[in-house]
PAVEXNU-258475 format. One record per residue (C-alpha): residue in one letter; x negated, y, z negated; residue number from 0. Coordinates in nm, 2 decimals, padded with zeros to 4 digits. Each point is the difference from the previous one (the first is absolute). Layout:
REM PAVEXNU-258475
+---------+--------+--------+--------+-----+
| residuo |     xx |     yy |     zz | num |
+---------+--------+--------+--------+-----+
|       a |      X |      Y |      Z | NUM |
...
+---------+--------+--------+--------+-----+
This chain:
REM PAVEXNU-258475
+---------+--------+--------+--------+-----+
| residuo |     xx |     yy |     zz | num |
+---------+--------+--------+--------+-----+
|       m | -05.60 | -13.90 | -08.92 |   0 |
|       k | -00.02 |  00.38 | -00.01 |   1 |
|       k |  00.16 |  00.18 |  00.26 |   2 |
|       i | -00.12 |  00.30 |  00.21 |   3 |
|       r |  00.14 |  00.33 | -00.10 |   4 |
|       v |  00.12 |  00.19 |  00.29 |   5 |
|       v |  00.14 |  00.36 |  00.08 |   6 |
|       q |  00.16 |  00.11 |  00.28 |   7 |
|       f | -00.08 |  00.37 |  00.12 |   8 |
|       g |  00.23 |  00.11 |  00.24 |   9 |
|       v |  00.33 | -00.18 |  00.09 |  10 |
|       g |  00.07 |  00.10 |  00.36 |  11 |
|       p |  00.08 | -00.28 |  00.24 |  12 |
|       i | -00.33 | -00.17 |  00.01 |  13 |
|       g | -00.05 |  00.05 | -00.39 |  14 |
|       a |  00.34 | -00.17 | -00.02 |  15 |
|       s | -00.10 | -00.26 |  00.21 |  16 |
|       i | -00.33 | -00.10 | -00.17 |  17 |
|       a |  00.19 |  00.02 | -00.37 |  18 |
|       r |  00.25 | -00.25 |  00.16 |  19 |
|       l | -00.29 | -00.21 |  00.08 |  20 |
|       m | -00.17 |  00.05 | -00.31 |  21 |
|       r |  00.30 | -00.12 | -00.18 |  22 |
|       q | -00.04 | -00.36 |  00.14 |  23 |
|       k | -00.34 | -00.06 | -00.12 |  24 |
|       t |  00.01 | -00.16 | -00.32 |  25 |
|       t | -00.35 |  00.12 | -00.11 |  26 |
|       l |  00.09 |  00.38 |  00.03 |  27 |
|       e |  00.21 |  00.22 | -00.25 |  28 |
|       i |  00.13 |  00.33 |  00.12 |  29 |
|       v | -00.05 |  00.21 | -00.27 |  30 |
|       g |  00.08 |  00.34 |  00.11 |  31 |
|       a |  00.13 |  00.20 |  00.32 |  32 |
|       i | -00.09 |  00.36 |  00.08 |  33 |
|       d |  00.15 |  00.23 |  00.25 |  34 |
|       k |  00.10 |  00.36 |  00.01 |  35 |
|       d |  00.30 | -00.02 |  00.16 |  36 |
|       p |  00.30 |  00.16 | -00.23 |  37 |
|       v |  00.21 | -00.28 |  00.17 |  38 |
|       k | -00.21 | -00.28 | -00.08 |  39 |
|       v | -00.11 |  00.10 | -00.36 |  40 |
|       g |  00.18 | -00.15 | -00.28 |  41 |
|       r |  00.12 | -00.32 |  00.21 |  42 |
|       d | -00.08 | -00.34 | -00.02 |  43 |
|       l | -00.28 | -00.09 |  00.25 |  44 |
|       g |  00.16 | -00.32 |  00.12 |  45 |
|       e |  00.34 |  00.20 |  00.09 |  46 |
|       v | -00.18 |  00.29 |  00.19 |  47 |
|       a | -00.25 | -00.32 |  00.19 |  48 |
|       g |  00.34 | -00.14 |  00.08 |  49 |
|       a | -00.08 | -00.31 | -00.16 |  50 |
|       a |  00.28 | -00.28 | -00.04 |  51 |
|       d | -00.12 | -00.11 | -00.36 |  52 |
|       a |  00.04 |  00.38 | -00.13 |  53 |
|       p | -00.04 |  00.14 | -00.23 |  54 |
|       w | -00.33 | -00.09 | -00.10 |  55 |
|       g | -00.04 |  00.21 | -00.31 |  56 |
|       v | -00.27 |  00.22 |  00.14 |  57 |
|       i |  00.11 |  00.40 |  00.01 |  58 |
|       i | -00.17 |  00.20 |  00.25 |  59 |
|       s | -00.17 |  00.33 | -00.16 |  60 |
|       s | -00.14 |  00.30 |  00.12 |  61 |
|       e | -00.23 |  00.02 | -00.28 |  62 |
|       s | -00.29 | -00.19 |  00.11 |  63 |
|       q | -00.23 |  00.05 | -00.29 |  64 |
|       t |  00.25 | -00.14 | -00.22 |  65 |
|       v |  00.04 | -00.32 |  00.24 |  66 |
|       l | -00.38 | -00.04 |  00.02 |  67 |
|       a | -00.02 |  00.05 | -00.39 |  68 |
|       k |  00.09 | -00.35 | -00.02 |  69 |
|       p | -00.24 | -00.31 |  00.07 |  70 |
|       v | -00.01 | -00.02 |  00.36 |  71 |
|       d | -00.19 | -00.22 |  00.22 |  72 |
|       v |  00.04 |  00.14 |  00.34 |  73 |
|       v |  00.19 |  00.29 |  00.16 |  74 |
|       i |  00.20 | -00.09 |  00.35 |  75 |
|       h | -00.02 |  00.35 |  00.16 |  76 |
|       s |  00.22 |  00.10 |  00.32 |  77 |
|       t |  00.07 |  00.37 |  00.01 |  78 |
|       s | -00.18 |  00.17 |  00.30 |  79 |
|       s | -00.22 | -00.04 |  00.30 |  80 |
|       y | -00.25 |  00.27 | -00.09 |  81 |
|       l | -00.26 | -00.07 | -00.22 |  82 |
|       p | -00.03 |  00.36 | -00.14 |  83 |
|       s |  00.36 |  00.03 | -00.07 |  84 |
|       v | -00.03 | -00.32 | -00.25 |  85 |
|       m | -00.32 |  00.08 | -00.13 |  86 |
|       d |  00.15 |  00.12 | -00.34 |  87 |
|       q |  00.21 | -00.32 |  00.00 |  88 |
|       l | -00.29 | -00.24 |  00.04 |  89 |
|       l | -00.25 |  00.18 | -00.25 |  90 |
|       e |  00.29 | -00.02 | -00.25 |  91 |
|       c |  00.04 | -00.33 |  00.03 |  92 |
|       l | -00.37 | -00.08 | -00.01 |  93 |
|       a | -00.06 |  00.21 | -00.31 |  94 |
|       a |  00.26 | -00.22 | -00.15 |  95 |
|       g | -00.23 | -00.30 |  00.03 |  96 |
|       c |  00.21 | -00.14 |  00.31 |  97 |
|       c | -00.12 | -00.18 |  00.32 |  98 |
|       i |  00.21 |  00.12 |  00.28 |  99 |
|       v |  00.15 | -00.14 |  00.36 | 100 |
|       s |  00.14 |  00.28 |  00.18 | 101 |
|       t |  00.15 |  00.03 |  00.34 | 102 |
|       c | -00.13 |  00.33 |  00.09 | 103 |
|       e | -00.16 | -00.05 |  00.34 | 104 |
|       e | -00.27 |  00.26 | -00.03 | 105 |
|       l | -00.11 | -00.22 | -00.31 | 106 |
|       a | -00.02 | -00.29 |  00.24 | 107 |
|       y | -00.36 |  00.12 |  00.08 | 108 |
|       p | -00.07 |  00.35 | -00.12 | 109 |
|       w | -00.38 |  00.02 | -00.01 | 110 |
|       r | -00.02 |  00.15 |  00.39 | 111 |
|       k |  00.28 |  00.27 | -00.03 | 112 |
|       h | -00.01 |  00.06 | -00.37 | 113 |
|       p | -00.35 | -00.04 | -00.15 | 114 |
|       d |  00.05 |  00.23 | -00.28 | 115 |
|       l |  00.33 | -00.15 | -00.10 | 116 |
|       s | -00.14 | -00.36 |  00.02 | 117 |
|       k | -00.29 |  00.12 | -00.22 | 118 |
|       q |  00.24 |  00.12 | -00.26 | 119 |
|       l |  00.19 | -00.33 |  00.00 | 120 |
|       d | -00.30 | -00.19 | -00.01 | 121 |
|       s | -00.14 |  00.15 | -00.31 | 122 |
|       a |  00.33 |  00.02 | -00.17 | 123 |
|       a |  00.08 | -00.37 |  00.05 | 124 |
|       k | -00.35 | -00.07 | -00.11 | 125 |
|       e | -00.02 |  00.20 | -00.31 | 126 |
|       e |  00.32 | -00.22 | -00.12 | 127 |
|       g | -00.12 | -00.32 |  00.14 | 128 |
|       v |  00.27 | -00.04 |  00.23 | 129 |
|       a |  00.07 | -00.02 |  00.41 | 130 |
|       l |  00.22 |  00.14 |  00.25 | 131 |
|       l |  00.12 | -00.10 |  00.34 | 132 |
|       g |  00.19 |  00.13 |  00.29 | 133 |
|       t |  00.17 | -00.25 |  00.17 | 134 |
|       g |  00.30 | -00.13 |  00.23 | 135 |
|       v |  00.06 | -00.16 |  00.33 | 136 |
|       n | -00.11 |  00.30 |  00.26 | 137 |
|       p | -00.24 |  00.14 | -00.16 | 138 |
|       g | -00.12 | -00.27 | -00.22 | 139 |
|       f |  00.02 | -00.34 |  00.16 | 140 |
|       v |  00.11 | -00.04 |  00.40 | 141 |
|       m | -00.21 |  00.27 |  00.16 | 142 |
|       d | -00.31 | -00.03 | -00.22 | 143 |
|       k | -00.02 | -00.28 | -00.25 | 144 |
|       l |  00.11 | -00.24 |  00.24 | 145 |
|       v | -00.24 |  00.10 |  00.27 | 146 |
|       l | -00.29 | -00.06 | -00.25 | 147 |
|       t |  00.13 | -00.35 | -00.12 | 148 |
|       l |  00.01 | -00.10 |  00.38 | 149 |
|       s | -00.35 |  00.12 |  00.07 | 150 |
|       a | -00.11 | -00.24 | -00.27 | 151 |
|       v | -00.05 | -00.25 |  00.27 | 152 |
|       s | -00.20 |  00.23 |  00.21 | 153 |
|       q | -00.37 | -00.02 |  00.04 | 154 |
|       r |  00.01 |  00.39 |  00.18 | 155 |
|       v |  00.28 |  00.25 |  00.04 | 156 |
|       d | -00.06 |  00.26 |  00.27 | 157 |
|       w |  00.38 |  00.12 |  00.01 | 158 |
|       a |  00.33 | -00.01 | -00.21 | 159 |
|       s |  00.33 |  00.07 |  00.07 | 160 |
|       a |  00.33 |  00.01 | -00.18 | 161 |
|       v |  00.33 |  00.04 |  00.19 | 162 |
|       r |  00.35 |  00.02 | -00.21 | 163 |
|       i |  00.33 |  00.04 |  00.16 | 164 |
|       v |  00.27 |  00.03 | -00.27 | 165 |
|       d |  00.37 |  00.03 |  00.06 | 166 |
|       a |  00.09 |  00.25 | -00.27 | 167 |
|       s |  00.37 | -00.06 |  00.03 | 168 |
|       k | -00.03 | -00.28 | -00.26 | 169 |
|       r | -00.18 |  00.24 | -00.23 | 170 |
|       r |  00.07 |  00.24 | -00.28 | 171 |
|       l |  00.17 |  00.33 |  00.06 | 172 |
|       p | -00.30 |  00.21 | -00.12 | 173 |
|       l | -00.24 | -00.15 |  00.24 | 174 |
|       q |  00.26 |  00.05 |  00.29 | 175 |
|       r | -00.03 |  00.36 | -00.08 | 176 |
|       k | -00.36 |  00.00 | -00.05 | 177 |
|       i | -00.04 | -00.10 |  00.35 | 178 |
|       g |  00.23 |  00.27 |  00.16 | 179 |
|       a |  00.29 | -00.24 |  00.12 | 180 |
|       g |  00.30 |  00.20 |  00.11 | 181 |
|       m | -00.20 |  00.30 |  00.05 | 182 |
|       t | -00.07 |  00.20 |  00.34 | 183 |
|       p | -00.34 | -00.03 |  00.12 | 184 |
|       e | -00.04 |  00.37 | -00.05 | 185 |
|       e |  00.11 | -00.04 | -00.36 | 186 |
|       f | -00.25 | -00.27 | -00.03 | 187 |
|       r | -00.28 |  00.15 |  00.13 | 188 |
|       t |  00.08 |  00.30 | -00.24 | 189 |
|       q |  00.00 | -00.25 | -00.28 | 190 |
|       v | -00.31 | -00.17 |  00.09 | 191 |
|       a | -00.21 |  00.34 |  00.02 | 192 |
|       a |  00.13 |  00.07 | -00.37 | 193 |
|       g | -00.13 | -00.34 | -00.10 | 194 |
|       l |  00.34 | -00.13 | -00.09 | 195 |
|       i |  00.07 | -00.26 |  00.26 | 196 |
|       k | -00.25 | -00.30 |  00.03 | 197 |
|       h | -00.06 | -00.33 | -00.13 | 198 |
|       h | -00.30 |  00.00 | -00.24 | 199 |
|       g | -00.29 | -00.18 | -00.02 | 200 |
|       l | -00.19 | -00.07 |  00.35 | 201 |
|       p | -00.30 |  00.20 | -00.08 | 202 |
|       e |  00.00 | -00.18 | -00.32 | 203 |
|       s | -00.01 | -00.33 |  00.13 | 204 |
|       i | -00.25 |  00.06 |  00.28 | 205 |
|       a | -00.24 |  00.12 | -00.29 | 206 |
|       m |  00.09 | -00.32 | -00.20 | 207 |
|       v | -00.07 | -00.21 |  00.33 | 208 |
|       a | -00.33 |  00.21 |  00.09 | 209 |
|       d | -00.20 | -00.05 | -00.36 | 210 |
|       g |  00.15 | -00.35 |  00.01 | 211 |
|       l | -00.15 | -00.08 |  00.37 | 212 |
|       g | -00.32 |  00.21 | -00.07 | 213 |
|       f |  00.11 |  00.24 |  00.24 | 214 |
|       a | -00.16 |  00.35 | -00.05 | 215 |
|       l |  00.24 |  00.25 |  00.15 | 216 |
|       d | -00.05 |  00.37 |  00.09 | 217 |
|       d |  00.39 |  00.04 |  00.06 | 218 |
|       i |  00.35 | -00.11 | -00.06 | 219 |
|       s |  00.27 |  00.15 |  00.22 | 220 |
|       e |  00.36 | -00.04 | -00.01 | 221 |
|       t |  00.27 |  00.11 |  00.24 | 222 |
|       i |  00.39 | -00.01 | -00.07 | 223 |
|       n |  00.26 |  00.03 |  00.25 | 224 |
|       p |  00.39 | -00.09 |  00.00 | 225 |
|       v |  00.13 | -00.29 |  00.15 | 226 |
|       i |  00.33 |  00.07 |  00.20 | 227 |
|       a |  00.32 | -00.16 | -00.02 | 228 |
|       e |  00.10 | -00.16 |  00.35 | 229 |
|       e |  00.35 | -00.09 | -00.14 | 230 |
|       e |  00.21 |  00.06 | -00.31 | 231 |
|       v | -00.12 | -00.19 | -00.33 | 232 |
|       k |  00.19 |  00.01 | -00.33 | 233 |
|       t | -00.13 | -00.15 | -00.29 | 234 |
|       e |  00.16 | -00.03 | -00.35 | 235 |
|       f | -00.08 |  00.33 | -00.08 | 236 |
|       l | -00.03 |  00.24 |  00.31 | 237 |
|       e |  00.07 |  00.01 |  00.37 | 238 |
|       v | -00.23 |  00.10 |  00.29 | 239 |
|       a |  00.12 |  00.09 |  00.32 | 240 |
|       s | -00.19 | -00.04 |  00.31 | 241 |
|       g | -00.24 |  00.29 |  00.06 | 242 |
|       q | -00.05 |  00.03 | -00.38 | 243 |
|       v | -00.33 | -00.11 | -00.18 | 244 |
|       a |  00.01 | -00.34 | -00.12 | 245 |
|       g | -00.32 | -00.02 | -00.19 | 246 |
|       v | -00.37 |  00.07 | -00.02 | 247 |
|       h | -00.30 | -00.16 |  00.29 | 248 |
|       q | -00.32 |  00.07 | -00.21 | 249 |
|       i | -00.34 | -00.09 |  00.14 | 250 |
|       a | -00.32 |  00.04 | -00.22 | 251 |
|       r | -00.34 | -00.09 |  00.12 | 252 |
|       g | -00.36 | -00.04 | -00.19 | 253 |
|       t | -00.27 |  00.08 |  00.23 | 254 |
|       a | -00.36 |  00.00 | -00.03 | 255 |
|       a | -00.27 |  00.16 |  00.24 | 256 |
|       g |  00.31 |  00.08 |  00.23 | 257 |
|       k |  00.11 | -00.36 | -00.01 | 258 |
|       e |  00.29 | -00.16 | -00.12 | 259 |
|       r | -00.03 | -00.24 | -00.27 | 260 |
|       i |  00.33 | -00.03 | -00.16 | 261 |
|       f |  00.35 |  00.06 |  00.17 | 262 |
|       m |  00.32 |  00.00 | -00.19 | 263 |
|       e |  00.34 |  00.06 |  00.14 | 264 |
|       l |  00.33 |  00.03 | -00.18 | 265 |
|       k |  00.35 |  00.01 |  00.17 | 266 |
|       m |  00.28 |  00.04 | -00.28 | 267 |
|       y |  00.33 |  00.09 |  00.15 | 268 |
|       v |  00.36 | -00.11 | -00.02 | 269 |
|       g |  00.09 | -00.26 |  00.24 | 270 |
|       a | -00.36 | -00.10 |  00.10 | 271 |
|       k |  00.00 | -00.30 |  00.21 | 272 |
|       q | -00.23 | -00.33 | -00.09 | 273 |
|       p | -00.13 |  00.13 | -00.33 | 274 |
|       s | -00.35 | -00.17 | -00.08 | 275 |
|       d | -00.31 |  00.05 | -00.16 | 276 |
|       t | -00.33 | -00.07 |  00.23 | 277 |
|       i | -00.35 |  00.00 | -00.13 | 278 |
|       e | -00.30 | -00.03 |  00.27 | 279 |
|       l | -00.36 | -00.03 | -00.07 | 280 |
|       k | -00.27 |  00.02 |  00.24 | 281 |
|       g | -00.35 | -00.17 | -00.06 | 282 |
|       e | -00.10 | -00.37 | -00.06 | 283 |
|       p |  00.25 | -00.13 |  00.02 | 284 |
|       n |  00.28 |  00.23 |  00.12 | 285 |
|       l |  00.30 | -00.06 | -00.22 | 286 |
|       s |  00.37 |  00.08 |  00.04 | 287 |
|       l |  00.30 | -00.03 | -00.24 | 288 |
|       v |  00.36 |  00.07 |  00.05 | 289 |
|       i |  00.29 |  00.01 | -00.26 | 290 |
|       p |  00.32 | -00.02 |  00.21 | 291 |
|       g |  00.27 |  00.21 | -00.12 | 292 |
|       g | -00.29 |  00.20 | -00.19 | 293 |
|       t |  00.02 |  00.00 | -00.41 | 294 |
|       h |  00.28 |  00.15 | -00.16 | 295 |
|       g | -00.11 |  00.35 | -00.16 | 296 |
|       d |  00.20 |  00.04 | -00.28 | 297 |
|       v |  00.01 | -00.38 | -00.12 | 298 |
|       a | -00.38 | -00.03 |  00.07 | 299 |
|       t | -00.08 |  00.31 | -00.20 | 300 |
|       a |  00.20 | -00.11 | -00.32 | 301 |
|       a | -00.19 | -00.34 |  00.04 | 302 |
|       v | -00.35 |  00.15 |  00.06 | 303 |
|       v |  00.04 |  00.24 | -00.30 | 304 |
|       v |  00.13 | -00.30 | -00.24 | 305 |
|       n | -00.24 | -00.24 |  00.12 | 306 |
|       a | -00.28 |  00.25 | -00.03 | 307 |
|       i |  00.06 |  00.03 | -00.40 | 308 |
|       p | -00.25 | -00.32 | -00.10 | 309 |
|       a | -00.26 |  00.14 |  00.22 | 310 |
|       i |  00.02 |  00.35 | -00.13 | 311 |
|       l |  00.00 | -00.11 | -00.39 | 312 |
|       a | -00.29 | -00.20 |  00.08 | 313 |
|       a | -00.21 |  00.25 |  00.20 | 314 |
|       p | -00.29 |  00.21 | -00.13 | 315 |
|       a |  00.08 |  00.32 | -00.10 | 316 |
|       g |  00.04 |  00.30 |  00.24 | 317 |
|       l |  00.17 |  00.09 |  00.32 | 318 |
|       r |  00.03 | -00.31 |  00.21 | 319 |
|       s |  00.16 | -00.08 |  00.35 | 320 |
|       g |  00.15 | -00.32 |  00.16 | 321 |
|       r | -00.31 | -00.05 |  00.19 | 322 |
|       d | -00.16 | -00.10 | -00.35 | 323 |
|       l |  00.25 | -00.20 | -00.19 | 324 |
|       p |  00.11 | -00.36 |  00.09 | 325 |
|       f |  00.38 | -00.02 |  00.07 | 326 |
|       s |  00.22 | -00.29 |  00.00 | 327 |
|       f |  00.35 | -00.13 | -00.10 | 328 |
|       f |  00.10 |  00.09 | -00.40 | 329 |
|       p |  00.21 | -00.31 | -00.09 | 330 |
|       s |  00.28 |  00.08 | -00.23 | 331 |
|       l | -00.12 | -00.26 | -00.24 | 332 |
|       a | -00.38 | -00.02 | -00.12 | 333 |
|       a | -00.18 | -00.30 |  00.18 | 334 |
|       k | -00.01 | -00.29 | -00.23 | 335 |
+---------+--------+--------+--------+-----+
């Protein structure tokens, strides 16, 4: 059976986790890796990814054109949260005739925030006859696709809510830094004002849910505040003293005619008590779904990206979202 040829674009902590998982799938063949970090360039992907079975014989290159010139079916892209920052990378992959699954949060549902960029990507993908997708656990699954999946047993939905409490002490260092762990409250607010501290994706999730439920929203708003540590917290990577910032508390709302239709709340901080994911739908019937302990973001992000590979290869050409595509577990061996 012909294997699916994959390139890993970006070998940070998430890219490395994705690469290790792809290595377990016998239907996938990693044929290349791209990263601009000079510390990684020229090294074996398996070694950089920390794989037990390294080396893999796949050398990381900074020359994306060279890597993409070989036969490639899909590029797994994991470099930045900001869509404008990765447009050149995405367009280059599309021009090479590759499908894309990306962890860029703003690509998860970009039509409302970046309409022009969305049109550009959609046109480029259709011109090449390929599809691209932004996905992950949040945005991409827990606070949007899972909400819409639960709504499949609703006759009417009046209001939707997704609340996620995450203990960031069990997550990677870049995420702990991204949520401001260890900062003073003043530093946190300065960084928020500069757009440097936040978890990306709540407005994208609200837009996806609104479109899926048929809510014509007038506004999507978001607030970002610090969670202050009440006691000292130590993680594998850093220490947070009492009174310092432990992480973020973000609330996003989608409103129509002055009425709240969608509520989303994210508490992501080191030392979070009773982490969980909770979805509620009010309508006919009222529904509630709770995942005790929550969904492990890093593990689940790698999983949903790899599990989306068959779906994006089978998708109609163009810019797609998790709302469009059927996701399920991608077994290591093809079904018999």
